[in-house]
C-alpha positions as CSV (number, residue, x, y, z in Angstrom):
1,M,125.7,81.9,73.3
2,S,124.4,79.8,70.4
3,Y,121.5,80.2,68.1
4,Q,118.8,77.5,67.7
5,R,120.3,76.4,64.4
6,D,123.7,75.8,65.9
7,F,122.8,73.1,68.5
8,D,123.5,69.4,67.7
9,R,120.7,68.2,70.0
10,S,117.2,69.8,70.1
11,I,114.5,69.3,72.7
12,R,111.0,68.5,71.2
13,V,108.8,71.2,72.7
14,A,105.1,72.2,72.6
15,V,103.7,75.5,73.7
16,I,100.4,75.6,75.5
17,G,98.9,79.1,75.3
18,A,99.4,81.5,72.4
19,G,98.5,84.9,73.9
20,S,100.3,88.2,73.8
21,H,103.1,87.3,76.2
22,T,103.8,84.0,74.5
23,Y,104.0,85.7,71.1
24,R,106.0,88.7,72.2
25,N,108.5,87.1,74.5
26,L,108.5,83.3,74.7
27,L,108.4,82.3,71.0
28,P,111.1,84.8,70.0
29,V,113.5,83.6,72.7
30,L,113.3,80.1,71.3
31,N,115.6,81.4,68.5
32,Y,118.5,81.2,71.0
33,L,117.7,77.8,72.6
34,P,118.2,74.1,71.7
35,V,114.6,73.4,70.9
36,A,112.4,72.2,68.0
37,L,108.9,73.5,68.3
38,Q,106.5,70.7,67.5
39,A,103.1,72.1,68.4
40,V,101.0,75.1,69.6
41,C,98.0,74.2,71.7
42,V,95.2,76.6,72.7
43,R,91.7,76.2,74.2
44,S,90.0,78.3,71.6
45,D,90.7,80.5,68.5
46,L,92.1,77.8,66.3
47,P,92.7,80.2,63.4
48,R,95.1,82.2,65.5
49,A,96.9,79.1,66.7
50,E,97.2,77.8,63.1
51,R,98.7,81.1,61.9
52,T,101.2,81.0,64.8
53,A,102.0,77.3,64.2
54,A,102.5,78.0,60.5
55,Q,104.9,80.8,61.3
56,Y,107.1,78.3,63.3
57,G,106.6,75.3,61.0
58,C,104.6,73.2,63.4
59,R,101.0,72.1,64.0
60,A,98.2,73.6,66.0
61,Y,95.8,71.9,68.3
62,L,92.7,72.8,70.4
63,D,92.9,69.5,72.4
64,M,95.9,68.7,74.6
65,D,95.2,65.0,74.6
66,E,95.2,64.9,70.9
67,M,98.4,66.8,70.7
68,F,100.2,64.3,73.0
69,T,98.8,61.4,71.0
70,R,100.0,62.7,67.7
71,E,103.2,64.4,68.6
72,E,106.5,63.2,70.1
73,I,107.0,65.8,72.8
74,E,109.6,66.0,75.5
75,A,108.9,69.3,77.2
76,V,106.0,71.8,77.4
77,I,106.1,75.6,77.8
78,V,102.9,76.6,79.6
79,C,101.8,80.3,79.5
80,L,98.1,80.7,80.6
81,P,96.1,82.7,83.1
82,A,97.0,81.8,86.7
83,E,93.6,80.3,87.4
84,R,94.2,77.7,84.6
85,Q,97.9,77.2,84.6
86,A,98.4,74.9,87.7
87,K,95.8,72.4,86.4
88,I,97.5,72.2,83.0
89,A,101.0,72.0,84.4
90,H,99.9,69.3,86.8
91,S,98.5,67.3,83.9
92,V,101.7,67.7,81.9
93,L,103.9,66.5,84.8
94,A,101.5,63.5,85.4
95,R,102.3,62.5,81.8
96,G,106.0,62.4,82.6
97,K,106.9,65.5,80.5
98,H,109.2,68.3,81.5
99,V,107.4,71.6,82.0
100,W,108.3,75.3,82.2
101,L,105.4,77.5,83.3
102,E,105.0,81.3,83.5
103,K,104.7,83.1,86.8
104,P,102.6,83.0,88.9
105,P,102.4,79.2,88.8
106,G,98.9,79.2,90.1
107,Q,96.7,80.8,92.7
108,S,97.9,79.1,95.8
109,S,100.7,77.3,97.5
110,A,98.5,74.1,97.6
111,E,98.5,74.0,93.8
112,V,102.3,74.1,93.8
113,E,102.5,71.4,96.4
114,A,100.3,69.2,94.1
115,M,102.7,69.8,91.2
116,I,105.6,68.8,93.4
117,E,103.7,65.5,94.1
118,A,103.1,64.9,90.4
119,R,106.6,65.9,89.2
120,G,108.4,62.6,89.6
121,R,111.7,62.7,87.6
122,S,110.5,65.5,85.3
123,I,112.2,68.9,85.2
124,A,109.9,71.7,86.3
125,V,110.9,75.4,86.2
126,V,108.7,78.5,86.9
127,G,109.4,81.6,85.0
128,F,110.2,84.0,87.8
129,K,112.2,86.2,85.4
130,K,113.4,88.6,88.2
131,A,115.3,85.7,89.8
132,F,117.1,85.1,86.4
133,M,118.1,88.6,85.4
134,P,121.8,89.3,84.8
135,V,121.7,91.9,87.5
136,T,120.3,89.3,89.9
137,D,123.3,87.0,89.1
138,K,125.7,89.9,89.8
139,A,123.9,90.8,93.1
140,I,124.2,87.1,94.2
141,E,127.9,87.1,93.2
142,I,128.7,90.3,95.2
143,A,126.7,89.2,98.2
144,S,128.6,85.9,98.2
145,T,132.1,87.3,97.9
146,P,133.9,87.0,101.2
147,E,135.9,90.2,100.8
148,Y,132.7,92.2,101.0
149,G,131.7,90.7,104.4
150,G,128.2,89.3,103.5
151,L,124.8,90.7,103.1
152,N,122.7,92.4,105.8
153,S,119.6,93.7,104.1
154,I,117.8,94.2,100.8
155,L,115.3,96.9,99.7
156,A,113.1,96.3,96.7
157,V,111.0,99.1,95.2
158,Y,108.2,97.9,92.9
159,P,104.8,99.2,91.7
160,T,102.3,96.8,93.3
161,R,99.8,96.7,96.2
162,I,98.1,94.4,98.6
163,P,94.4,93.9,98.1
164,S,92.2,94.7,101.1
165,E,88.8,93.3,102.0
166,Y,87.3,96.3,100.3
167,D,89.4,96.0,97.2
168,A,87.9,93.2,94.9
169,P,90.3,91.6,92.6
170,D,90.0,91.9,88.8
171,K,86.4,90.9,88.0
172,R,87.4,89.1,84.8
173,T,90.1,86.8,86.2
174,G,89.7,87.0,90.0
175,I,93.4,87.7,90.2
176,S,94.9,90.6,92.2
177,D,97.9,92.7,91.2
178,W,99.6,91.3,94.3
179,L,99.6,87.9,92.7
180,L,100.3,89.0,89.1
181,N,103.1,91.6,89.9
182,G,103.9,91.2,93.5
183,V,105.6,87.9,92.9
184,H,108.2,89.7,90.7
185,P,110.0,91.6,93.5
186,I,109.3,88.7,95.9
187,S,111.2,86.3,93.6
188,F,114.2,88.7,93.4
189,L,114.3,89.0,97.2
190,L,114.1,85.2,97.6
191,A,116.7,84.6,94.9
192,V,119.2,86.8,96.8
193,G,118.1,86.3,100.4
194,R,117.3,82.6,100.1
195,K,114.9,80.8,102.5
196,P,112.2,83.0,104.0
197,R,111.3,82.6,107.7
198,S,108.5,85.2,108.3
199,V,106.5,87.9,106.6
200,R,104.9,91.1,107.9
201,V,103.0,93.6,105.8
202,V,101.9,97.2,106.8
203,S,99.7,98.9,104.2
204,G,97.4,101.9,104.0
205,R,93.8,102.0,102.7
206,N,94.9,102.0,99.1
207,G,97.0,98.9,99.6
208,H,100.4,100.5,99.2
209,G,103.0,100.1,102.0
210,A,105.8,97.7,102.9
211,C,106.4,94.0,103.1
212,C,109.2,92.8,105.4
213,I,110.6,89.4,104.9
214,V,113.0,87.9,107.5
215,F,115.2,85.2,106.0
216,E,116.6,82.2,107.9
217,S,120.1,83.6,107.2
218,G,119.2,86.7,109.3
219,V,119.1,88.9,106.2
220,I,116.2,91.4,106.2
221,G,114.3,92.0,103.0
222,N,111.9,95.0,102.5
223,L,109.6,95.5,99.6
224,H,108.3,99.0,99.2
225,M,105.1,98.8,97.3
226,A,105.3,102.0,95.3
227,S,102.7,103.9,93.3
228,G,103.1,106.4,90.4
229,P,104.5,106.3,86.9
230,I,107.1,103.8,85.8
231,P,110.0,103.1,85.5
232,M,110.4,102.8,89.3
233,E,111.8,99.3,89.7
234,A,114.9,99.3,91.8
235,Y,116.8,97.1,94.3
236,Y,119.4,97.9,96.9
237,L,121.6,95.5,98.8
238,Y,123.5,96.5,101.9
239,G,126.6,94.9,103.5
240,E,128.9,96.1,106.2
241,S,131.3,98.0,104.0
242,W,129.5,98.1,100.6
243,H,126.1,98.6,99.0
244,L,124.7,97.7,95.6
245,D,122.2,99.7,93.6
246,I,120.2,98.2,90.7
247,Y,118.1,100.6,88.7
248,N,115.6,99.6,86.0
249,N,117.4,96.2,85.7
250,N,119.9,97.6,83.2
251,R,122.3,99.5,85.5
252,I,124.0,98.2,88.6
253,A,126.5,100.1,90.8
254,L,128.7,98.6,93.5
255,H,129.7,101.2,96.1
256,R,132.8,100.4,98.1
257,G,133.5,103.7,99.7
258,V,136.8,105.6,99.7
259,P,139.4,106.1,102.5
260,M,138.2,109.0,104.5
261,H,139.4,110.8,107.6
262,Y,136.8,113.3,108.8
263,G,138.0,116.9,108.5
264,K,141.2,115.9,106.7
265,T,140.4,114.0,103.5
266,T,140.1,116.4,100.5
267,S,139.6,114.1,97.5
268,F,136.8,111.6,96.7
269,V,138.9,110.0,94.0
270,P,142.0,108.5,95.7
271,P,144.6,106.7,93.6
272,G,143.9,103.2,92.4
273,D,140.7,101.4,91.4
274,D,140.1,99.2,94.5
275,T,137.8,101.8,96.2
276,G,134.9,103.9,95.1
277,A,132.1,102.7,92.8
278,V,132.0,100.2,89.9
279,V,129.2,100.6,87.5
280,W,127.9,98.1,84.9
281,E,125.3,99.4,82.4
282,A,123.7,98.0,79.3
283,S,124.9,99.7,76.1
284,N,122.6,100.7,73.3
285,C,125.4,101.5,70.9
286,H,125.1,98.3,68.8
287,A,122.2,96.0,67.8
288,S,123.6,93.3,70.1
289,L,121.9,90.9,72.5
290,E,122.8,92.0,76.0
291,N,120.8,95.2,75.8
292,K,117.5,93.6,74.7
293,A,114.7,93.0,77.1
294,L,114.6,89.3,76.4
295,F,118.1,89.2,78.0
296,T,118.0,92.0,80.6
297,Q,114.7,90.9,82.0
298,G,115.8,87.3,82.5
299,I,113.5,85.6,80.0
300,Y,116.3,84.0,78.0
301,N,118.1,82.9,81.2
302,E,115.1,81.2,82.7
303,L,114.3,79.2,79.5
304,R,118.0,78.4,78.8
305,Y,118.3,77.1,82.4
306,F,115.3,74.9,81.8
307,C,116.8,73.5,78.6
308,E,120.2,72.9,80.3
309,C,118.6,70.9,83.1
310,I,116.8,68.7,80.6
311,L,119.9,68.1,78.4
312,E,122.1,67.4,81.5
313,D,119.4,65.3,83.2
314,R,119.6,67.3,86.5
315,P,116.9,68.6,88.8
316,A,116.2,72.3,88.6
317,K,117.3,74.4,91.6
318,R,116.8,77.9,90.3
319,G,113.1,78.7,89.7
320,S,112.2,75.2,91.0
321,L,108.8,74.2,92.3
322,E,110.3,74.4,95.8
323,F,111.3,78.0,95.1
324,A,107.9,78.7,93.6
325,L,106.3,77.3,96.8
326,D,108.3,79.7,98.9
327,V,107.2,82.6,96.7
328,M,103.6,81.6,97.0
329,R,103.8,81.2,100.7
330,V,105.2,84.8,101.0
331,Y,102.4,86.0,98.7
332,E,99.8,84.3,100.9
333,A,101.3,85.5,104.1
334,G,101.2,89.1,102.7
335,L,97.4,88.7,102.3
336,R,97.0,87.5,105.8
337,S,99.5,89.7,107.7
338,N,97.6,93.0,108.3
339,G,100.5,94.2,110.4
340,E,101.1,90.8,112.1
341,E,104.2,88.7,111.7
342,I,103.3,85.4,109.8
343,L,105.7,82.5,110.3
344,L,106.3,80.4,107.2
């Protein structure tokens, strides 16, 4: 891990959108990345953009065309409402610039397909942070380890719901919670389960229920759309002789079982350390990095990966537009399913 000041090569970056999420999470994480912030661009509220730009030693713009004319920019970080984001990202890609964009990438899979058409040789990564969490990396590692015998099923528990025909989306944005938050657990399921084949959703009148994803590998993914107070985010992976529990994204436990003969075994702690459970948990003992939300939530990892792809001149695989397209297709299938299986 290096800090921004330690890198020999810096990517010239602009940020489009200076709202709360950008200010709280994206700008601070630049401290750990090989970037040089050149500009902040917003559609309105120039005084806020100027104060933000001054804080980071760059310039503020209201007009994107002017920004590209006056600044030498290699890559753009886009963080806007979903209904505006796809159009802006498409325009950035059409200019031959690299782009990272916040989730959801847009409002439809068609918008993602248009971005793929415009991408050319540019690097494009979508910030599905749940696909980049350290616990997600560990889950993929365990599920891919031959000694554990592969993965059979995944359960995700997350507070979201499917809008019904009687449940109008948010009047201000026209965006439902299923799009804003449902893509979080969907992206985790796809990061671990890989390519989805079909989707079936069963929900009640209030929109809560279950979304079942069948993957091409044969793995079954289930999203339980929970309700109630948070924290409640959890993920469970099940193999033939093991299972993995992820709670609140900062604690992960691998359960391997213990040798047991029914009616004869008297101890649940046999000798050795090759059976039983292994637990990894973020520590809050020191003011270190691994326990901060920027790192446990995957925000650092997704932007670091974007920068690495640019510096190494290689196409993105994690969080790619193709991955985003699969996420959006699952999202859309969830809206259409109403208990029926939707093939993707």
